[in-house]
N, C-alpha and C positions, 0 to 999 in steps of 0.2 A: 693814079686813081682809076678804078674801073668804070666809074660813072663820071660824066661831066658835071660841072657845077650846075648847069641848067637842068640836068636830069635829077640831081639831088634836090634842087629847088622845087621842081614839079612834084616829085614823090613826097617831099615834106609838106607841100601845100595840100596834096590829096589826103595825106594822113590827117592833117589838121581839120580839113573839111569833113572827113568821115567822123572824126571825134566829135565835132560840133553837131553834125547831122544826127548822130546817135545819142547826143546829149551826155557824152562821157567825159566832158571837160567843162570846168568852170574857170573862166579867165580871172586871174588876179592881176593881170597886166594887159597892156594893149595887145591885140591879136598880132599885129606886125612884129612886136617885140618877141612874142612867143614863137612865131614863125621863124624869125631870124635865129633864135636860140636853138630851135630844132635843126635848122640847116647847119649851124655851127657845130653842133654835137655830131650830126651825121657825117660831116666832112672830117671832123677830128677822128671819129671811129674808123672811117675809111683810110685815113692816113696812118693810123695805128696799125691796121692790118697790112697796108703797103710796107711799112717799116719792118714788120714781122716777116713778111714774105722776102724782103731783101736780106734780112738776117739769115733766114733759112737757106736762101740761095748761096750765101757766103759759106755756111756750114756744108752745104752740098758739094762745094768745090773740092773739099777734102776727099770726096768719094768719086771724083770724076773718072778715075781709071776703072773702077768697078762698074760704073754706069756705062761707060763707053764699051767695056768688054762684055756687056750684057749680063753681068752677074748680079746686077741690082736694077730694079725698076725705079726710074727717076720720080715719077708721079707718086708712087707708093711711098717711097722714102721721104719725099718732100712733105707729104701729108702726115706721115708719122712724126717727123721732126716738128712740124708746125703744131700738131696736136699736143706734143709733149711740152713745148714752150708755152702754149696757151694755158695748159693745165698748171704748169709750174708758176706762172705769173698771174694766174687768176684773171686772164683777159677774156672778155666776152666778145665773140665775133659772130 
């Protein structure tokens, strides 16, 4: 995960505070419950992206000779494959 659990918690807390401050949220549950749900969803989404990145890396292994030979740009190919999988699976990242 690119962010630590502490960073996710801090970002989630800031998001919730901003929503409250701007009166864009009405709580139907305890604020702590809402905060923990936000954190859980945030972490789940980060893990989904991490899993996708690992899958793309495995696909990229098929092209290692082309990449090493300079015939293919790793980052560009990684991005293209990831974008294709995201689109095919309807993943929001």
